[in-house]
MARBA-3410 file (N, C-alpha, C, O; in Angstrom, 1 decimal):
148
-205.0,149.5,137.8,-204.4,148.2,138.0,-204.0,148.1,139.5,-203.6,147.0,139.9 ~ -204.0,149.2,140.2,-203.6,149.1,141.6,-204.4,148.0,142.4,-203.9,147.3,143.1 ~ -205.7,148.0,142.1,-206.6,147.1,142.8,-206.3,145.7,142.5,-206.3,144.8,143.4 ~ -205.9,145.3,141.3,-205.6,143.9,141.0,-204.2,143.5,141.6,-204.0,142.3,141.7 ~ -203.4,144.5,141.9,-202.1,144.1,142.5,-202.1,144.2,144.0,-201.1,144.0,144.6
-203.2,144.5,144.6,-203.3,144.6,146.0,-204.2,143.5,146.5,-205.4,143.4,146.2 ~ -203.6,142.6,147.3,-204.4,141.4,147.7,-205.6,141.7,148.6,-206.5,140.9,148.7 ~ -205.6,142.9,149.3,-206.7,143.3,150.1,-208.0,143.6,149.2,-209.1,143.6,149.7 ~ -207.7,143.9,147.9,-208.8,144.2,147.0,-209.7,143.0,146.8,-210.8,143.1,146.3 ~ -209.2,141.8,147.1,-210.1,140.6,146.9,-211.4,140.7,147.6,-212.4,140.3,147.2
-211.4,141.3,148.8,-212.6,141.5,149.6,-213.5,142.5,148.9,-214.8,142.3,148.9 ~ -213.0,143.5,148.3,-213.8,144.5,147.5,-214.5,143.8,146.3,-215.7,144.0,146.1 ~ -213.7,143.0,145.6,-214.2,142.4,144.4,-215.2,141.3,144.8,-216.2,141.1,144.1 ~ -215.0,140.6,145.8,-216.0,139.6,146.3,-217.3,140.2,146.7,-218.4,139.8,146.4 ~ -217.2,141.3,147.4,-218.4,142.0,147.8,-219.1,142.6,146.6,-220.4,142.5,146.6
-218.4,143.1,145.6,-219.0,143.6,144.4,-219.7,142.5,143.7,-220.9,142.7,143.2 ~ -219.1,141.3,143.6,-219.7,140.2,142.9,-221.0,139.7,143.6,-222.0,139.4,143.0 ~ -220.9,139.7,144.9,-222.1,139.3,145.7,-223.2,140.3,145.5,-224.4,139.8,145.4 ~ -222.9,141.5,145.5,-224.0,142.5,145.3,-224.5,142.5,143.9,-225.8,142.5,143.7 ~ -223.7,142.4,142.9,-224.1,142.3,141.5,-225.0,141.1,141.3,-226.0,141.2,140.6
-224.6,140.0,141.8,-225.3,138.8,141.6,-226.7,138.8,142.3,-227.7,138.3,141.8 ~ -226.7,139.5,143.5,-227.9,139.6,144.3,-228.9,140.5,143.6,-230.1,140.2,143.7 ~ -228.5,141.5,142.8,-229.4,142.4,142.1,-230.3,141.6,141.2,-231.5,141.8,141.0 ~ -229.7,140.6,140.5,-230.5,139.8,139.5,-231.4,138.8,140.2,-232.5,138.5,139.6 ~ -231.1,138.4,141.3,-231.9,137.3,142.0,-232.8,137.8,143.1,-233.5,137.0,143.7
-232.7,139.1,143.5,-233.3,139.6,144.7,-234.8,139.5,144.6,-235.5,139.2,145.7 ~ -235.4,139.6,143.5,-236.9,139.5,143.4,-237.4,138.1,142.9,-238.5,138.0,142.5 ~ -236.5,137.1,143.0,-236.9,135.8,142.6,-238.2,135.3,143.3,-239.0,134.6,142.6 ~ -238.4,135.6,144.5,-239.5,135.1,145.3,-240.8,135.7,144.7,-241.9,135.1,144.9 ~ -240.7,136.9,144.1,-241.9,137.5,143.5,-242.0,137.4,142.0,-242.9,137.9,141.3
-241.0,136.8,141.4,-240.8,136.7,139.9,-241.8,135.6,139.4,-241.7,134.5,139.8 ~ -242.8,136.0,138.6,-243.8,135.1,138.0,-243.1,134.0,137.2,-243.5,132.8,137.4 ~ -242.1,134.4,136.4,-241.4,133.4,135.6,-240.8,132.3,136.5,-241.0,131.1,136.3 ~ -240.0,132.7,137.5,-239.3,131.8,138.3,-240.3,131.0,139.1,-240.1,129.8,139.3 ~ -241.3,131.6,139.7,-242.3,130.9,140.5,-243.0,129.8,139.7,-243.5,128.8,140.2
-243.2,130.0,138.4,-243.9,129.1,137.5,-243.0,127.9,137.1,-243.6,126.9,136.6 ~ -241.7,127.9,137.4,-240.9,126.8,137.0,-241.1,125.6,137.9,-241.3,125.8,139.1 ~ -241.0,124.4,137.3,-241.0,123.2,138.1,-239.6,123.0,138.7,-238.7,123.0,138.0 ~ -239.6,123.0,140.0,-238.3,122.9,140.7,-238.1,121.6,141.5,-239.1,120.9,141.8 ~ -236.9,121.2,141.7,-236.6,120.0,142.5,-237.2,120.0,143.9,-237.3,121.1,144.5
-237.5,118.9,144.4,-238.0,118.8,145.8,-236.8,119.2,146.8,-237.1,119.6,147.9 ~ -235.6,119.2,146.3,-234.4,119.6,147.1,-234.2,121.1,147.0,-233.3,121.6,147.7 ~ -234.9,121.8,146.2,-234.7,123.2,146.1,-235.0,123.9,147.4,-236.2,123.8,147.9 ~ -234.0,124.5,148.1,-234.3,125.1,149.4,-235.1,126.4,149.3,-235.2,127.0,148.2 ~ -235.7,126.8,150.4,-236.4,128.1,150.4,-235.4,129.2,150.1,-234.2,129.1,150.3
-235.9,130.3,149.5,-235.1,131.4,149.1,-234.2,132.0,150.1,-233.1,132.4,149.8 ~ -234.6,132.0,151.4,-233.8,132.6,152.4,-232.5,131.8,152.7,-231.6,132.4,153.2 ~ -232.5,130.5,152.3,-231.3,129.7,152.5,-230.2,130.3,151.6,-229.0,130.3,152.1 ~ -230.5,130.6,150.4,-229.5,131.2,149.5,-228.9,132.5,150.1,-227.7,132.7,150.0 ~ -229.8,133.3,150.7,-229.3,134.5,151.4,-228.4,134.3,152.6,-227.7,135.2,153.0
-228.5,133.1,153.1,-227.6,132.8,154.3,-226.3,132.1,153.7,-225.2,132.5,154.2 ~ -226.5,131.2,152.8,-225.3,130.4,152.4,-224.3,131.2,151.5,-223.1,131.1,151.8 ~ -224.8,132.0,150.6,-223.9,132.7,149.7,-223.0,133.6,150.4,-221.8,133.6,150.1 ~ -223.4,134.5,151.3,-222.4,135.3,152.0,-221.4,134.5,152.7,-220.2,134.9,152.8 ~ -221.7,133.4,153.3,-220.8,132.6,154.0,-219.7,132.0,153.0,-218.5,132.1,153.3
-220.2,131.5,151.9,-219.3,131.0,150.9,-218.4,132.1,150.3,-217.2,131.8,150.1 ~ -219.0,133.2,150.1,-218.2,134.3,149.5,-217.1,134.8,150.5,-216.0,135.1,150.1 ~ -217.4,134.8,151.8,-216.4,135.1,152.8,-215.3,134.0,152.8,-214.1,134.4,152.8 ~ -215.7,132.8,152.8,-214.7,131.7,152.8,-213.8,131.8,151.5,-212.6,131.6,151.6 ~ -214.4,132.0,150.4,-213.6,132.0,149.2,-212.7,133.3,149.1,-211.6,133.2,148.6
-213.2,134.4,149.7,-212.3,135.5,149.8,-211.1,135.3,150.7,-210.0,135.8,150.4 ~ -211.3,134.7,151.8,-210.2,134.4,152.7,-209.2,133.4,152.0,-208.0,133.6,152.0 ~ -209.7,132.5,151.3,-208.9,131.5,150.5,-208.1,132.3,149.4,-206.9,132.1,149.3 ~ -208.8,133.2,148.7,-208.1,133.9,147.7,-207.1,134.9,148.2,-206.0,135.1,147.7 ~ -207.4,135.5,149.4,-206.5,136.4,150.0,-205.2,135.6,150.4,-204.1,136.2,150.2
-205.3,134.4,151.0,-204.2,133.7,151.4,-203.2,133.2,150.3,-202.0,133.0,150.5 ~ -203.8,133.1,149.1,-203.0,132.6,147.9,-203.0,133.6,146.8,-202.8,133.2,145.6 ~ -203.2,134.9,147.1,-203.5,135.9,146.1,-202.5,136.0,145.0,-202.9,136.0,143.8 ~ -201.2,136.0,145.3,-200.2,136.2,144.2,-200.2,135.1,143.2,-200.0,135.3,142.0 ~ -200.6,133.9,143.6,-200.6,132.7,142.7,-201.9,132.5,142.0,-202.0,131.8,141.0
-203.0,132.9,142.6,-204.3,132.6,142.1,-205.2,133.7,141.7,-206.4,133.5,141.3 ~ -204.7,134.9,141.7,-205.6,136.1,141.5,-206.3,136.1,140.2,-207.5,136.3,140.1 ~ -205.6,135.7,139.1,-206.3,135.7,137.8,-207.4,134.7,137.7,-208.5,135.0,137.3 ~ -207.1,133.5,138.2,-208.1,132.4,138.2,-209.3,132.8,139.1,-210.4,132.6,138.7 ~ -209.0,133.4,140.2,-210.0,133.7,141.1,-211.0,134.8,140.5,-212.2,134.7,140.6
-210.4,135.8,139.9,-211.2,136.9,139.4,-212.0,136.4,138.2,-213.2,136.8,138.0 ~ -211.4,135.5,137.4,-212.2,135.0,136.2,-213.4,134.2,136.7,-214.5,134.4,136.2 ~ -213.2,133.3,137.7,-214.3,132.5,138.2,-215.4,133.5,138.8,-216.6,133.2,138.8 ~ -214.9,134.5,139.4,-215.8,135.5,140.1,-216.8,136.1,139.1,-217.9,136.4,139.4 ~ -216.2,136.4,137.9,-217.1,137.0,136.8,-218.1,136.0,136.4,-219.3,136.4,136.3
-217.8,134.7,136.3,-218.8,133.7,135.9,-219.8,133.5,137.0,-220.9,133.3,136.8 ~ -219.3,133.6,138.2,-220.2,133.5,139.4,-221.3,134.6,139.4,-222.5,134.3,139.4 ~ -220.8,135.8,139.2,-221.8,136.9,139.3,-222.7,136.9,138.1,-223.8,137.3,138.1 ~ -222.2,136.4,136.9,-223.0,136.4,135.7,-224.1,135.4,135.7,-225.1,135.5,135.0 ~ -223.9,134.3,136.5,-224.9,133.2,136.5,-226.3,133.8,136.9,-227.3,133.5,136.2
-226.4,134.6,138.0,-227.7,135.1,138.4,-228.4,136.0,137.3,-229.6,135.9,137.1 ~ -227.6,136.7,136.6,-228.1,137.6,135.5,-228.6,136.7,134.4,-229.7,137.0,133.9 ~ -227.8,135.7,134.0,-228.3,134.8,132.9,-229.5,134.1,133.3,-230.5,134.0,132.5 ~ -229.6,133.5,134.5,-230.7,132.7,134.9,-231.9,133.6,135.2,-233.0,133.4,134.6 ~ -231.8,134.5,136.1,-233.0,135.3,136.6,-233.4,136.4,135.7,-234.6,136.6,135.4
-232.4,137.3,135.3,-232.8,138.5,134.6,-233.1,138.1,133.1,-234.1,138.6,132.6 ~ -232.2,137.4,132.5,-232.4,137.0,131.1,-233.3,135.8,130.9,-233.7,135.4,129.8 ~ -233.5,135.0,132.0,-234.4,133.9,132.0,-233.9,132.8,130.9,-234.7,132.3,130.1 ~ -232.6,132.5,131.0,-232.0,131.5,130.1,-231.4,130.4,130.9,-230.2,130.4,131.1 ~ -232.2,129.5,131.5,-231.7,128.4,132.3,-230.6,127.5,131.7,-229.7,127.1,132.3
-230.8,127.2,130.4,-229.8,126.4,129.7,-228.4,127.1,129.6,-227.4,126.5,129.9 ~ -228.4,128.3,129.2,-227.2,129.1,129.2,-226.6,129.2,130.6,-225.4,129.1,130.7 ~ -227.4,129.4,131.6,-227.0,129.5,133.0,-226.3,128.1,133.4,-225.3,128.1,134.1 ~ -226.9,127.0,132.9,-226.3,125.7,133.2,-225.0,125.6,132.6,-224.0,125.1,133.3 ~ -224.8,126.0,131.4,-223.5,125.9,130.7,-222.5,126.8,131.5,-221.3,126.5,131.7
-223.0,128.0,132.0,-222.2,128.9,132.7,-221.7,128.2,134.0,-220.5,128.3,134.4 ~ -222.6,127.6,134.7,-222.2,127.0,136.0,-221.3,125.8,135.8,-220.5,125.5,136.7 ~ -221.5,125.0,134.7,-220.6,123.9,134.5,-219.2,124.5,134.2,-218.2,123.9,134.7 ~ -219.1,125.5,133.5,-217.8,126.2,133.3,-217.2,126.7,134.6,-216.0,126.6,134.9 ~ -218.1,127.3,135.4,-217.7,127.8,136.7,-217.1,126.6,137.6,-216.1,126.8,138.3
-217.8,125.5,137.6,-217.3,124.3,138.3,-215.9,123.9,137.8,-215.0,123.6,138.6 ~ -215.8,123.8,136.5,-214.5,123.4,135.9,-213.4,124.4,136.4,-212.3,123.9,136.8 ~ -213.6,125.7,136.2,-212.6,126.6,136.6,-212.3,126.5,138.1,-211.1,126.7,138.5 ~ -213.3,126.3,138.9,-213.0,126.2,140.4,-212.4,124.9,140.8,-211.7,124.9,141.8 ~ -212.6,123.8,140.0,-211.8,122.6,140.3,-210.4,122.8,140.0,-209.5,122.4,140.7
-210.1,123.5,138.9,-208.7,123.9,138.6,-208.1,124.7,139.7,-207.0,124.5,140.1 ~ -208.9,125.7,140.1,-208.4,126.6,141.2,-208.2,125.8,142.5,-207.2,126.0,143.2 ~ -209.1,124.9,142.8,-209.0,124.1,144.0,-207.7,123.2,144.0,-207.0,123.1,145.0 ~ -207.4,122.7,142.8,-206.1,121.9,142.6,-204.9,122.8,142.9,-203.9,122.4,143.6 ~ -205.0,124.1,142.5,-203.9,125.0,142.8,-203.8,125.3,144.3,-202.7,125.3,144.9
-204.9,125.5,144.9,-205.0,125.8,146.3,-204.4,124.6,147.1,-203.7,124.8,148.1 ~ -204.6,123.4,146.7,-204.1,122.2,147.4,-202.6,122.3,147.5,-202.0,121.9,148.5 ~ -202.0,122.7,146.4,-200.5,122.8,146.3,-200.0,124.0,147.1,-198.8,124.0,147.4 ~ -200.8,125.0,147.3,-200.3,126.3,147.8,-200.5,126.4,149.3,-199.6,126.9,150.1 ~ -201.7,126.1,149.8,-202.1,126.4,151.1,-203.3,125.5,151.6,-204.4,125.6,151.0
-203.0,124.6,152.5,-204.0,123.6,152.9,-205.2,124.2,153.5,-206.3,123.8,153.2 ~ -205.1,125.3,154.3,-206.3,125.9,154.9,-207.1,126.6,153.8,-208.3,126.4,153.8 ~ -206.5,127.2,152.8,-207.2,127.8,151.7,-207.9,126.8,150.9,-209.1,127.0,150.5 ~ -207.3,125.6,150.7,-208.0,124.5,150.0,-209.2,124.0,150.8,-210.3,123.8,150.2 ~ -209.0,123.8,152.1,-210.1,123.3,152.9,-211.3,124.2,152.9,-212.5,123.8,152.7
-211.1,125.5,153.1,-212.2,126.4,153.2,-212.8,126.7,151.8,-213.9,127.4,151.7 ~ -212.2,126.3,150.7,-212.8,126.5,149.4,-213.7,125.4,149.0,-214.5,125.5,148.1 ~ -213.5,124.2,149.6,-214.3,123.0,149.2,-215.8,123.2,149.4,-216.5,122.8,148.5 ~ -216.3,123.9,150.4,-217.8,124.1,150.5,-218.3,124.9,149.3,-219.5,124.6,148.9 ~ -217.6,125.8,148.7,-218.0,126.5,147.5,-218.2,125.6,146.4,-219.2,125.7,145.6
-217.3,124.6,146.2,-217.4,123.7,145.1,-218.6,122.8,145.3,-219.3,122.5,144.3 ~ -218.8,122.3,146.5,-219.9,121.5,146.8,-221.3,122.2,146.5,-222.2,121.7,145.9 ~ -221.3,123.5,146.9,-222.5,124.3,146.7,-222.8,124.5,145.2,-223.9,124.4,144.7 ~ -221.7,124.7,144.4,-221.8,124.9,143.0,-222.3,123.6,142.3,-223.2,123.7,141.4 ~ -221.9,122.5,142.8,-222.4,121.2,142.3,-223.9,121.0,142.6,-224.7,120.6,141.8
-224.3,121.4,143.8,-225.7,121.4,144.2,-226.5,122.4,143.3,-227.6,122.0,142.8 ~ -226.0,123.6,143.2,-226.7,124.6,142.3,-226.8,124.1,140.9,-227.8,124.4,140.2 ~ -225.8,123.4,140.4,-225.8,122.8,139.1,-226.9,121.8,138.9,-227.6,121.8,137.9 ~ -227.1,121.0,140.0,-228.2,120.0,140.0,-229.5,120.7,139.9,-230.4,120.4,139.1 ~ -229.7,121.8,140.7,-231.0,122.5,140.7,-231.2,123.1,139.4,-232.4,123.1,138.9
-230.2,123.7,138.8,-230.3,124.3,137.5,-230.6,123.3,136.4,-231.5,123.5,135.5 ~ -229.9,122.1,136.4,-230.2,121.0,135.5,-231.6,120.5,135.6,-232.3,120.3,134.6 ~ -232.1,120.4,136.8,-233.5,120.0,137.0,-234.5,120.9,136.3,-235.4,120.4,135.7 ~ -234.2,122.2,136.5,-235.1,123.2,135.8,-235.0,123.1,134.3,-236.1,123.1,133.6 ~ -233.8,122.9,133.8,-233.7,122.8,132.3,-234.4,121.5,131.8,-235.1,121.6,130.8
-234.3,120.4,132.5,-234.9,119.2,132.0,-236.4,119.1,132.2,-237.1,118.3,131.6 ~ -236.9,119.8,133.2,-238.3,119.7,133.5,-239.2,120.9,133.2,-240.4,120.9,133.6 ~ -238.7,121.8,132.4,-239.5,123.0,132.1,-239.4,123.3,130.6,-240.0,124.2,130.1
END
């Protein structure tokens, strides 16, 4: 329990979630199943995800660090859903379940964003790009569900 009571541990947990999520999606560019899916014209090339996600994880970890005592439980719960999305979508190849996961993730993060607004304006501002990216990812996921 020491790790959960130490606000510096947020960086460790974020790094772990980033790595765990990456394991499931690392081979997406070579994955026959994923490549066969009809994807939105807005679907960015794979390398974009490799650039965007580390930036977003860094921003959300700073936000969580700044508000740790008040938001740690919410932050860690959403982090579990974040890391599990890649496994549900890529490894288990269940886009519909992944869509439900990301919708729950968006809901949890909107609640968290509301808390951040009341606690720390900088933490709130730097968390917004994560919500926007989740909404975009949800669109991409929904497109796949509806068109495959």
